[in-house]
PDB file with one MODEL, atoms N, CA, C and O in Angstrom:
MODEL        1
ATOM      1  N   MET A   1     -29.257  21.450 -14.155  1.00  0.00           N
ATOM      2  CA  MET A   1     -27.949  20.904 -13.840  1.00  0.00           C
ATOM      3  C   MET A   1     -28.139  19.631 -13.011  1.00  0.00           C
ATOM      4  O   MET A   1     -29.001  19.571 -12.134  1.00  0.00           O
ATOM      5  N   ARG A   2     -27.309  18.601 -13.306  1.00  0.00           N
ATOM      6  CA  ARG A   2     -27.418  17.344 -12.564  1.00  0.00           C
ATOM      7  C   ARG A   2     -26.769  17.478 -11.191  1.00  0.00           C
ATOM      8  O   ARG A   2     -25.815  18.234 -11.002  1.00  0.00           O
ATOM      9  N   ASP A   3     -27.309  16.727 -10.246  1.00  0.00           N
ATOM     10  CA  ASP A   3     -26.795  16.725  -8.876  1.00  0.00           C
ATOM     11  C   ASP A   3     -25.437  16.013  -8.850  1.00  0.00           C
ATOM     12  O   ASP A   3     -25.336  14.848  -9.233  1.00  0.00           O
ATOM     13  N   LEU A   4     -24.417  16.705  -8.405  1.00  0.00           N
ATOM     14  CA  LEU A   4     -23.065  16.152  -8.349  1.00  0.00           C
ATOM     15  C   LEU A   4     -23.015  14.873  -7.520  1.00  0.00           C
ATOM     16  O   LEU A   4     -22.259  13.958  -7.844  1.00  0.00           O
ATOM     17  N   ASN A   5     -23.800  14.800  -6.467  1.00  0.00           N
ATOM     18  CA  ASN A   5     -23.809  13.608  -5.612  1.00  0.00           C
ATOM     19  C   ASN A   5     -24.323  12.371  -6.339  1.00  0.00           C
ATOM     20  O   ASN A   5     -24.022  11.248  -5.933  1.00  0.00           O
ATOM     21  N   GLN A   6     -25.082  12.557  -7.390  1.00  0.00           N
ATOM     22  CA  GLN A   6     -25.655  11.431  -8.126  1.00  0.00           C
ATOM     23  C   GLN A   6     -24.769  10.943  -9.272  1.00  0.00           C
ATOM     24  O   GLN A   6     -25.032   9.886  -9.846  1.00  0.00           O
ATOM     25  N   LEU A   7     -23.736  11.688  -9.608  1.00  0.00           N
ATOM     26  CA  LEU A   7     -22.857  11.301 -10.716  1.00  0.00           C
ATOM     27  C   LEU A   7     -21.890  10.203 -10.284  1.00  0.00           C
ATOM     28  O   LEU A   7     -21.465  10.191  -9.128  1.00  0.00           O
ATOM     29  N   PRO A   8     -21.529   9.278 -11.179  1.00  0.00           N
ATOM     30  CA  PRO A   8     -20.553   8.238 -10.832  1.00  0.00           C
ATOM     31  C   PRO A   8     -19.192   8.858 -10.532  1.00  0.00           C
ATOM     32  O   PRO A   8     -18.814   9.873 -11.118  1.00  0.00           O
ATOM     33  N   LYS A   9     -18.475   8.242  -9.626  1.00  0.00           N
ATOM     34  CA  LYS A   9     -17.162   8.749  -9.207  1.00  0.00           C
ATOM     35  C   LYS A   9     -16.090   7.702  -9.504  1.00  0.00           C
ATOM     36  O   LYS A   9     -16.374   6.507  -9.584  1.00  0.00           O
ATOM     37  N   ALA A  10     -14.876   8.166  -9.663  1.00  0.00           N
ATOM     38  CA  ALA A  10     -13.726   7.281  -9.859  1.00  0.00           C
ATOM     39  C   ALA A  10     -12.541   7.858  -9.106  1.00  0.00           C
ATOM     40  O   ALA A  10     -12.413   9.076  -8.974  1.00  0.00           O
ATOM     41  N   HIS A  11     -11.679   6.986  -8.615  1.00  0.00           N
ATOM     42  CA  HIS A  11     -10.433   7.439  -8.007  1.00  0.00           C
ATOM     43  C   HIS A  11      -9.518   7.899  -9.135  1.00  0.00           C
ATOM     44  O   HIS A  11      -9.247   7.141 -10.067  1.00  0.00           O
ATOM     45  N   LEU A  12      -9.053   9.114  -9.055  1.00  0.00           N
ATOM     46  CA  LEU A  12      -8.163   9.618 -10.095  1.00  0.00           C
ATOM     47  C   LEU A  12      -6.735   9.133  -9.910  1.00  0.00           C
ATOM     48  O   LEU A  12      -5.976   9.011 -10.871  1.00  0.00           O
ATOM     49  N   HIS A  13      -6.382   8.856  -8.656  1.00  0.00           N
ATOM     50  CA  HIS A  13      -5.001   8.467  -8.386  1.00  0.00           C
ATOM     51  C   HIS A  13      -4.990   7.589  -7.137  1.00  0.00           C
ATOM     52  O   HIS A  13      -4.942   8.093  -6.015  1.00  0.00           O
ATOM     53  N   LEU A  14      -5.034   6.300  -7.335  1.00  0.00           N
ATOM     54  CA  LEU A  14      -5.029   5.371  -6.213  1.00  0.00           C
ATOM     55  C   LEU A  14      -4.064   4.237  -6.526  1.00  0.00           C
ATOM     56  O   LEU A  14      -4.253   3.498  -7.493  1.00  0.00           O
ATOM     57  N   HIS A  15      -3.038   4.104  -5.709  1.00  0.00           N
ATOM     58  CA  HIS A  15      -2.088   3.008  -5.857  1.00  0.00           C
ATOM     59  C   HIS A  15      -2.608   1.832  -5.048  1.00  0.00           C
ATOM     60  O   HIS A  15      -2.751   1.937  -3.830  1.00  0.00           O
ATOM     61  N   PHE A  16      -2.891   0.725  -5.698  1.00  0.00           N
ATOM     62  CA  PHE A  16      -3.453  -0.393  -4.950  1.00  0.00           C
ATOM     63  C   PHE A  16      -2.466  -0.962  -3.947  1.00  0.00           C
ATOM     64  O   PHE A  16      -2.889  -1.520  -2.934  1.00  0.00           O
ATOM     65  N   THR A  17      -1.161  -0.843  -4.191  1.00  0.00           N
ATOM     66  CA  THR A  17      -0.186  -1.313  -3.209  1.00  0.00           C
ATOM     67  C   THR A  17      -0.319  -0.526  -1.917  1.00  0.00           C
ATOM     68  O   THR A  17      -0.295  -1.100  -0.828  1.00  0.00           O
ATOM     69  N   GLY A  18      -0.457   0.773  -2.034  1.00  0.00           N
ATOM     70  CA  GLY A  18      -0.583   1.617  -0.850  1.00  0.00           C
ATOM     71  C   GLY A  18      -1.898   1.460  -0.124  1.00  0.00           C
ATOM     72  O   GLY A  18      -2.012   1.847   1.039  1.00  0.00           O
ATOM     73  N   SER A  19      -2.890   0.902  -0.783  1.00  0.00           N
ATOM     74  CA  SER A  19      -4.184   0.707  -0.132  1.00  0.00           C
ATOM     75  C   SER A  19      -4.402  -0.751   0.277  1.00  0.00           C
ATOM     76  O   SER A  19      -5.504  -1.132   0.670  1.00  0.00           O
ATOM     77  N   MET A  20      -3.360  -1.554   0.182  1.00  0.00           N
ATOM     78  CA  MET A  20      -3.441  -2.962   0.565  1.00  0.00           C
ATOM     79  C   MET A  20      -3.712  -3.083   2.069  1.00  0.00           C
ATOM     80  O   MET A  20      -3.176  -2.319   2.871  1.00  0.00           O
ATOM     81  N   ARG A  21      -4.547  -4.048   2.431  1.00  0.00           N
ATOM     82  CA  ARG A  21      -4.785  -4.297   3.857  1.00  0.00           C
ATOM     83  C   ARG A  21      -3.492  -4.755   4.524  1.00  0.00           C
ATOM     84  O   ARG A  21      -2.685  -5.464   3.924  1.00  0.00           O
ATOM     85  N   HIS A  22      -3.312  -4.339   5.771  1.00  0.00           N
ATOM     86  CA  HIS A  22      -2.118  -4.715   6.525  1.00  0.00           C
ATOM     87  C   HIS A  22      -2.006  -6.235   6.624  1.00  0.00           C
ATOM     88  O   HIS A  22      -0.915  -6.785   6.473  1.00  0.00           O
ATOM     89  N   SER A  23      -3.103  -6.905   6.872  1.00  0.00           N
ATOM     90  CA  SER A  23      -3.075  -8.369   6.995  1.00  0.00           C
ATOM     91  C   SER A  23      -2.630  -9.032   5.688  1.00  0.00           C
ATOM     92  O   SER A  23      -1.942 -10.052   5.721  1.00  0.00           O
ATOM     93  N   THR A  24      -3.008  -8.471   4.554  1.00  0.00           N
ATOM     94  CA  THR A  24      -2.579  -9.012   3.259  1.00  0.00           C
ATOM     95  C   THR A  24      -1.076  -8.835   3.086  1.00  0.00           C
ATOM     96  O   THR A  24      -0.386  -9.756   2.650  1.00  0.00           O
ATOM     97  N   LEU A  25      -0.575  -7.664   3.425  1.00  0.00           N
ATOM     98  CA  LEU A  25       0.863  -7.399   3.344  1.00  0.00           C
ATOM     99  C   LEU A  25       1.641  -8.412   4.171  1.00  0.00           C
ATOM    100  O   LEU A  25       2.608  -9.000   3.685  1.00  0.00           O
ATOM    101  N   LEU A  26       1.226  -8.621   5.419  1.00  0.00           N
ATOM    102  CA  LEU A  26       1.928  -9.553   6.302  1.00  0.00           C
ATOM    103  C   LEU A  26       1.840 -10.987   5.788  1.00  0.00           C
ATOM    104  O   LEU A  26       2.825 -11.725   5.829  1.00  0.00           O
ATOM    105  N   GLU A  27       0.672 -11.378   5.308  1.00  0.00           N
ATOM    106  CA  GLU A  27       0.481 -12.742   4.815  1.00  0.00           C
ATOM    107  C   GLU A  27       1.336 -13.031   3.583  1.00  0.00           C
ATOM    108  O   GLU A  27       1.982 -14.077   3.509  1.00  0.00           O
ATOM    109  N   LEU A  28       1.345 -12.124   2.631  1.00  0.00           N
ATOM    110  CA  LEU A  28       2.132 -12.339   1.412  1.00  0.00           C
ATOM    111  C   LEU A  28       3.629 -12.329   1.709  1.00  0.00           C
ATOM    112  O   LEU A  28       4.383 -13.109   1.127  1.00  0.00           O
ATOM    113  N   ALA A  29       4.060 -11.458   2.604  1.00  0.00           N
ATOM    114  CA  ALA A  29       5.479 -11.412   2.971  1.00  0.00           C
ATOM    115  C   ALA A  29       5.896 -12.715   3.645  1.00  0.00           C
ATOM    116  O   ALA A  29       6.958 -13.258   3.341  1.00  0.00           O
ATOM    117  N   ALA A  30       5.073 -13.216   4.553  1.00  0.00           N
ATOM    118  CA  ALA A  30       5.390 -14.467   5.248  1.00  0.00           C
ATOM    119  C   ALA A  30       5.436 -15.637   4.266  1.00  0.00           C
ATOM    120  O   ALA A  30       6.307 -16.501   4.364  1.00  0.00           O
ATOM    121  N   ARG A  31       4.511 -15.662   3.336  1.00  0.00           N
ATOM    122  CA  ARG A  31       4.457 -16.746   2.350  1.00  0.00           C
ATOM    123  C   ARG A  31       5.760 -16.864   1.564  1.00  0.00           C
ATOM    124  O   ARG A  31       6.230 -17.969   1.291  1.00  0.00           O
ATOM    125  N   ASP A  32       6.341 -15.716   1.202  1.00  0.00           N
ATOM    126  CA  ASP A  32       7.541 -15.718   0.364  1.00  0.00           C
ATOM    127  C   ASP A  32       8.827 -15.442   1.135  1.00  0.00           C
ATOM    128  O   ASP A  32       9.887 -15.265   0.534  1.00  0.00           O
ATOM    129  N   GLY A  33       8.740 -15.406   2.464  1.00  0.00           N
ATOM    130  CA  GLY A  33       9.936 -15.189   3.272  1.00  0.00           C
ATOM    131  C   GLY A  33      10.545 -13.810   3.116  1.00  0.00           C
ATOM    132  O   GLY A  33      11.762 -13.654   3.207  1.00  0.00           O
ATOM    133  N   ILE A  34       9.709 -12.810   2.883  1.00  0.00           N
ATOM    134  CA  ILE A  34      10.190 -11.437   2.722  1.00  0.00           C
ATOM    135  C   ILE A  34      10.218 -10.764   4.091  1.00  0.00           C
ATOM    136  O   ILE A  34       9.195 -10.669   4.770  1.00  0.00           O
ATOM    137  N   ALA A  35      11.392 -10.303   4.484  1.00  0.00           N
ATOM    138  CA  ALA A  35      11.534  -9.608   5.763  1.00  0.00           C
ATOM    139  C   ALA A  35      11.054  -8.170   5.605  1.00  0.00           C
ATOM    140  O   ALA A  35      11.564  -7.417   4.776  1.00  0.00           O
ATOM    141  N   LEU A  36      10.074  -7.807   6.408  1.00  0.00           N
ATOM    142  CA  LEU A  36       9.545  -6.446   6.371  1.00  0.00           C
ATOM    143  C   LEU A  36      10.169  -5.624   7.487  1.00  0.00           C
ATOM    144  O   LEU A  36      10.431  -6.155   8.566  1.00  0.00           O
ATOM    145  N   PRO A  37      10.414  -4.339   7.252  1.00  0.00           N
ATOM    146  CA  PRO A  37      10.921  -3.481   8.323  1.00  0.00           C
ATOM    147  C   PRO A  37       9.856  -3.308   9.403  1.00  0.00           C
ATOM    148  O   PRO A  37       8.660  -3.431   9.138  1.00  0.00           O
ATOM    149  N   ASP A  38      10.308  -3.020  10.627  1.00  0.00           N
ATOM    150  CA  ASP A  38       9.386  -2.842  11.755  1.00  0.00           C
ATOM    151  C   ASP A  38       8.272  -1.852  11.452  1.00  0.00           C
ATOM    152  O   ASP A  38       7.149  -2.012  11.930  1.00  0.00           O
ATOM    153  N   GLN A  39       8.577  -0.828  10.660  1.00  0.00           N
ATOM    154  CA  GLN A  39       7.566   0.181  10.340  1.00  0.00           C
ATOM    155  C   GLN A  39       6.383  -0.410   9.590  1.00  0.00           C
ATOM    156  O   GLN A  39       5.293   0.161   9.615  1.00  0.00           O
ATOM    157  N   LEU A  40       6.576  -1.532   8.931  1.00  0.00           N
ATOM    158  CA  LEU A  40       5.481  -2.173   8.208  1.00  0.00           C
ATOM    159  C   LEU A  40       4.892  -3.355   8.967  1.00  0.00           C
ATOM    160  O   LEU A  40       3.921  -3.964   8.519  1.00  0.00           O
ATOM    161  N   VAL A  41       5.481  -3.681  10.121  1.00  0.00           N
ATOM    162  CA  VAL A  41       4.987  -4.815  10.897  1.00  0.00           C
ATOM    163  C   VAL A  41       4.388  -4.342  12.211  1.00  0.00           C
ATOM    164  O   VAL A  41       3.187  -4.483  12.438  1.00  0.00           O
ATOM    165  N   GLU A  42       5.217  -3.786  13.070  1.00  0.00           N
ATOM    166  CA  GLU A  42       4.790  -3.439  14.424  1.00  0.00           C
ATOM    167  C   GLU A  42       4.339  -1.992  14.563  1.00  0.00           C
ATOM    168  O   GLU A  42       3.421  -1.705  15.331  1.00  0.00           O
ATOM    169  N   ASP A  43       4.955  -1.098  13.848  1.00  0.00           N
ATOM    170  CA  ASP A  43       4.645   0.329  13.976  1.00  0.00           C
ATOM    171  C   ASP A  43       3.601   0.734  12.944  1.00  0.00           C
ATOM    172  O   ASP A  43       3.789   1.701  12.206  1.00  0.00           O
ATOM    173  N   TRP A  44       2.500  -0.011  12.895  1.00  0.00           N
ATOM    174  CA  TRP A  44       1.481   0.221  11.869  1.00  0.00           C
ATOM    175  C   TRP A  44       0.442   1.201  12.345  1.00  0.00           C
ATOM    176  O   TRP A  44      -0.013   1.063  13.481  1.00  0.00           O
ATOM    177  N   PRO A  45       0.034   2.167  11.577  1.00  0.00           N
ATOM    178  CA  PRO A  45       0.593   2.506  10.276  1.00  0.00           C
ATOM    179  C   PRO A  45       1.920   3.235  10.430  1.00  0.00           C
ATOM    180  O   PRO A  45       2.180   3.816  11.484  1.00  0.00           O
ATOM    181  N   PRO A  46       2.757   3.219   9.415  1.00  0.00           N
ATOM    182  CA  PRO A  46       4.070   3.873   9.515  1.00  0.00           C
ATOM    183  C   PRO A  46       3.929   5.361   9.805  1.00  0.00           C
ATOM    184  O   PRO A  46       3.041   6.031   9.278  1.00  0.00           O
ATOM    185  N   LYS A  47       4.805   5.856  10.637  1.00  0.00           N
ATOM    186  CA  LYS A  47       4.824   7.291  10.952  1.00  0.00           C
ATOM    187  C   LYS A  47       5.790   7.958   9.980  1.00  0.00           C
ATOM    188  O   LYS A  47       7.005   7.794  10.086  1.00  0.00           O
ATOM    189  N   LEU A  48       5.252   8.690   9.056  1.00  0.00           N
ATOM    190  CA  LEU A  48       6.074   9.368   8.055  1.00  0.00           C
ATOM    191  C   LEU A  48       5.820  10.859   8.125  1.00  0.00           C
ATOM    192  O   LEU A  48       4.712  11.304   8.424  1.00  0.00           O
ATOM    193  N   SER A  49       6.856  11.619   7.848  1.00  0.00           N
ATOM    194  CA  SER A  49       6.739  13.070   7.868  1.00  0.00           C
ATOM    195  C   SER A  49       7.365  13.641   6.607  1.00  0.00           C
ATOM    196  O   SER A  49       8.417  13.188   6.156  1.00  0.00           O
ATOM    197  N   ALA A  50       6.716  14.620   6.060  1.00  0.00           N
ATOM    198  CA  ALA A  50       7.267  15.299   4.883  1.00  0.00           C
ATOM    199  C   ALA A  50       8.050  16.537   5.294  1.00  0.00           C
ATOM    200  O   ALA A  50       8.289  17.428   4.480  1.00  0.00           O
ATOM    201  N   ALA A  51       8.447  16.588   6.557  1.00  0.00           N
ATOM    202  CA  ALA A  51       9.118  17.775   7.078  1.00  0.00           C
ATOM    203  C   ALA A  51      10.480  18.017   6.431  1.00  0.00           C
ATOM    204  O   ALA A  51      10.960  19.151   6.412  1.00  0.00           O
ATOM    205  N   ASP A  52      11.097  16.986   5.910  1.00  0.00           N
ATOM    206  CA  ASP A  52      12.388  17.164   5.249  1.00  0.00           C
ATOM    207  C   ASP A  52      12.438  16.272   4.009  1.00  0.00           C
ATOM    208  O   ASP A  52      11.532  15.473   3.774  1.00  0.00           O
ATOM    209  N   GLU A  53      13.480  16.411   3.237  1.00  0.00           N
ATOM    210  CA  GLU A  53      13.576  15.642   1.993  1.00  0.00           C
ATOM    211  C   GLU A  53      13.681  14.145   2.242  1.00  0.00           C
ATOM    212  O   GLU A  53      13.342  13.350   1.366  1.00  0.00           O
ATOM    213  N   LYS A  54      14.146  13.748   3.427  1.00  0.00           N
ATOM    214  CA  LYS A  54      14.248  12.321   3.730  1.00  0.00           C
ATOM    215  C   LYS A  54      12.875  11.680   3.861  1.00  0.00           C
ATOM    216  O   LYS A  54      12.742  10.467   3.701  1.00  0.00           O
ATOM    217  N   GLY A  55      11.855  12.477   4.148  1.00  0.00           N
ATOM    218  CA  GLY A  55      10.500  11.945   4.285  1.00  0.00           C
ATOM    219  C   GLY A  55      10.060  11.203   3.038  1.00  0.00           C
ATOM    220  O   GLY A  55       9.486  10.118   3.127  1.00  0.00           O
ATOM    221  N   TRP A  56      10.327  11.785   1.872  1.00  0.00           N
ATOM    222  CA  TRP A  56       9.947  11.138   0.618  1.00  0.00           C
ATOM    223  C   TRP A  56      10.707   9.836   0.427  1.00  0.00           C
ATOM    224  O   TRP A  56      10.123   8.827   0.031  1.00  0.00           O
ATOM    225  N   PHE A  57      12.005   9.853   0.706  1.00  0.00           N
ATOM    226  CA  PHE A  57      12.817   8.662   0.501  1.00  0.00           C
ATOM    227  C   PHE A  57      12.424   7.552   1.467  1.00  0.00           C
ATOM    228  O   PHE A  57      12.438   6.378   1.096  1.00  0.00           O
ATOM    229  N   ARG A  58      12.074   7.905   2.699  1.00  0.00           N
ATOM    230  CA  ARG A  58      11.587   6.896   3.650  1.00  0.00           C
ATOM    231  C   ARG A  58      10.292   6.279   3.141  1.00  0.00           C
ATOM    232  O   ARG A  58      10.121   5.060   3.155  1.00  0.00           O
ATOM    233  N   PHE A  59       9.385   7.139   2.693  1.00  0.00           N
ATOM    234  CA  PHE A  59       8.122   6.650   2.142  1.00  0.00           C
ATOM    235  C   PHE A  59       8.381   5.718   0.963  1.00  0.00           C
ATOM    236  O   PHE A  59       7.813   4.628   0.894  1.00  0.00           O
ATOM    237  N   GLN A  60       9.233   6.141   0.043  1.00  0.00           N
ATOM    238  CA  GLN A  60       9.491   5.352  -1.159  1.00  0.00           C
ATOM    239  C   GLN A  60      10.110   4.003  -0.815  1.00  0.00           C
ATOM    240  O   GLN A  60       9.775   2.993  -1.434  1.00  0.00           O
ATOM    241  N   ARG A  61      11.004   3.974   0.158  1.00  0.00           N
ATOM    242  CA  ARG A  61      11.635   2.720   0.568  1.00  0.00           C
ATOM    243  C   ARG A  61      10.587   1.748   1.125  1.00  0.00           C
ATOM    244  O   ARG A  61      10.596   0.563   0.792  1.00  0.00           O
ATOM    245  N   LEU A  62       9.682   2.256   1.977  1.00  0.00           N
ATOM    246  CA  LEU A  62       8.628   1.402   2.530  1.00  0.00           C
ATOM    247  C   LEU A  62       7.661   0.947   1.443  1.00  0.00           C
ATOM    248  O   LEU A  62       7.225  -0.204   1.430  1.00  0.00           O
ATOM    249  N   TYR A  63       7.333   1.848   0.542  1.00  0.00           N
ATOM    250  CA  TYR A  63       6.418   1.512  -0.546  1.00  0.00           C
ATOM    251  C   TYR A  63       7.023   0.434  -1.441  1.00  0.00           C
ATOM    252  O   TYR A  63       6.326  -0.486  -1.869  1.00  0.00           O
ATOM    253  N   ASP A  64       8.321   0.550  -1.723  1.00  0.00           N
ATOM    254  CA  ASP A  64       9.001  -0.446  -2.555  1.00  0.00           C
ATOM    255  C   ASP A  64       8.982  -1.824  -1.891  1.00  0.00           C
ATOM    256  O   ASP A  64       8.779  -2.836  -2.562  1.00  0.00           O
ATOM    257  N   VAL A  65       9.192  -1.862  -0.574  1.00  0.00           N
ATOM    258  CA  VAL A  65       9.149  -3.139   0.141  1.00  0.00           C
ATOM    259  C   VAL A  65       7.740  -3.716   0.078  1.00  0.00           C
ATOM    260  O   VAL A  65       7.570  -4.909  -0.173  1.00  0.00           O
ATOM    261  N   ALA A  66       6.729  -2.882   0.302  1.00  0.00           N
ATOM    262  CA  ALA A  66       5.343  -3.355   0.236  1.00  0.00           C
ATOM    263  C   ALA A  66       5.024  -3.878  -1.162  1.00  0.00           C
ATOM    264  O   ALA A  66       4.357  -4.903  -1.308  1.00  0.00           O
ATOM    265  N   ARG A  67       5.489  -3.192  -2.164  1.00  0.00           N
ATOM    266  CA  ARG A  67       5.241  -3.620  -3.547  1.00  0.00           C
ATOM    267  C   ARG A  67       5.926  -4.956  -3.839  1.00  0.00           C
ATOM    268  O   ARG A  67       5.439  -5.735  -4.659  1.00  0.00           O
ATOM    269  N   SER A  68       7.042  -5.222  -3.180  1.00  0.00           N
ATOM    270  CA  SER A  68       7.802  -6.442  -3.464  1.00  0.00           C
ATOM    271  C   SER A  68       7.059  -7.716  -3.072  1.00  0.00           C
ATOM    272  O   SER A  68       7.425  -8.796  -3.536  1.00  0.00           O
ATOM    273  N   VAL A  69       6.033  -7.623  -2.238  1.00  0.00           N
ATOM    274  CA  VAL A  69       5.286  -8.829  -1.858  1.00  0.00           C
ATOM    275  C   VAL A  69       4.311  -9.256  -2.948  1.00  0.00           C
ATOM    276  O   VAL A  69       3.783 -10.367  -2.904  1.00  0.00           O
ATOM    277  N   LEU A  70       4.068  -8.392  -3.919  1.00  0.00           N
ATOM    278  CA  LEU A  70       3.161  -8.719  -5.018  1.00  0.00           C
ATOM    279  C   LEU A  70       3.959  -9.427  -6.103  1.00  0.00           C
ATOM    280  O   LEU A  70       4.628  -8.783  -6.910  1.00  0.00           O
ATOM    281  N   ARG A  71       3.888 -10.757  -6.120  1.00  0.00           N
ATOM    282  CA  ARG A  71       4.742 -11.544  -7.005  1.00  0.00           C
ATOM    283  C   ARG A  71       3.997 -12.309  -8.084  1.00  0.00           C
ATOM    284  O   ARG A  71       4.586 -12.672  -9.103  1.00  0.00           O
ATOM    285  N   THR A  72       2.733 -12.554  -7.879  1.00  0.00           N
ATOM    286  CA  THR A  72       1.975 -13.338  -8.854  1.00  0.00           C
ATOM    287  C   THR A  72       0.782 -12.522  -9.345  1.00  0.00           C
ATOM    288  O   THR A  72       0.437 -11.491  -8.769  1.00  0.00           O
ATOM    289  N   GLU A  73       0.171 -12.994 -10.400  1.00  0.00           N
ATOM    290  CA  GLU A  73      -1.032 -12.320 -10.894  1.00  0.00           C
ATOM    291  C   GLU A  73      -2.113 -12.310  -9.813  1.00  0.00           C
ATOM    292  O   GLU A  73      -2.824 -11.319  -9.650  1.00  0.00           O
ATOM    293  N   GLY A  74      -2.232 -13.412  -9.080  1.00  0.00           N
ATOM    294  CA  GLY A  74      -3.212 -13.476  -7.993  1.00  0.00           C
ATOM    295  C   GLY A  74      -2.930 -12.456  -6.908  1.00  0.00           C
ATOM    296  O   GLY A  74      -3.856 -11.875  -6.342  1.00  0.00           O
ATOM    297  N   ASP A  75      -1.644 -12.232  -6.612  1.00  0.00           N
ATOM    298  CA  ASP A  75      -1.274 -11.222  -5.615  1.00  0.00           C
ATOM    299  C   ASP A  75      -1.720  -9.841  -6.067  1.00  0.00           C
ATOM    300  O   ASP A  75      -2.231  -9.052  -5.272  1.00  0.00           O
ATOM    301  N   VAL A  76      -1.525  -9.557  -7.337  1.00  0.00           N
ATOM    302  CA  VAL A  76      -1.883  -8.241  -7.873  1.00  0.00           C
ATOM    303  C   VAL A  76      -3.398  -8.066  -7.883  1.00  0.00           C
ATOM    304  O   VAL A  76      -3.897  -6.975  -7.608  1.00  0.00           O
ATOM    305  N   ARG A  77      -4.118  -9.110  -8.192  1.00  0.00           N
ATOM    306  CA  ARG A  77      -5.579  -9.025  -8.218  1.00  0.00           C
ATOM    307  C   ARG A  77      -6.175  -8.945  -6.818  1.00  0.00           C
ATOM    308  O   ARG A  77      -7.221  -8.324  -6.628  1.00  0.00           O
ATOM    309  N   ARG A  78      -5.534  -9.554  -5.851  1.00  0.00           N
ATOM    310  CA  ARG A  78      -6.093  -9.647  -4.498  1.00  0.00           C
ATOM    311  C   ARG A  78      -6.385  -8.304  -3.854  1.00  0.00           C
ATOM    312  O   ARG A  78      -7.506  -8.109  -3.383  1.00  0.00           O
ATOM    313  N   PRO A  79      -5.445  -7.361  -3.803  1.00  0.00           N
ATOM    314  CA  PRO A  79      -5.766  -6.073  -3.169  1.00  0.00           C
ATOM    315  C   PRO A  79      -6.911  -5.344  -3.868  1.00  0.00           C
ATOM    316  O   PRO A  79      -7.680  -4.640  -3.213  1.00  0.00           O
ATOM    317  N   ARG A  80      -7.034  -5.498  -5.166  1.00  0.00           N
ATOM    318  CA  ARG A  80      -8.084  -4.811  -5.918  1.00  0.00           C
ATOM    319  C   ARG A  80      -9.451  -5.405  -5.631  1.00  0.00           C
ATOM    320  O   ARG A  80     -10.464  -4.713  -5.735  1.00  0.00           O
ATOM    321  N   CYS A  81      -9.488  -6.680  -5.271  1.00  0.00           N
ATOM    322  CA  CYS A  81     -10.770  -7.352  -5.049  1.00  0.00           C
ATOM    323  C   CYS A  81     -11.212  -7.281  -3.598  1.00  0.00           C
ATOM    324  O   CYS A  81     -12.344  -7.647  -3.280  1.00  0.00           O
ATOM    325  N   ALA A  82     -10.349  -6.821  -2.720  1.00  0.00           N
ATOM    326  CA  ALA A  82     -10.671  -6.813  -1.284  1.00  0.00           C
ATOM    327  C   ALA A  82     -11.663  -5.735  -0.934  1.00  0.00           C
ATOM    328  O   ALA A  82     -12.038  -5.595   0.230  1.00  0.00           O
TER     329      ALA A  82
ENDMDL
END
């Protein structure tokens, strides 16, 4: 049997928007004049809780704002190349 540690690995589920560097998020938002909520600027990383159903909606709202800074092909490629 082959050693599991030696086999190539892949991320099965990784959203590049969610793994974007904080500095990239701030830079792209500033470039395009996108106002980010405090949770994505000063309260980094955002404090989210799944304790109630609102937790998902809060997460989704922040994720949508973060995704909105990706406007060009270069923006989309940048987080993947970092």
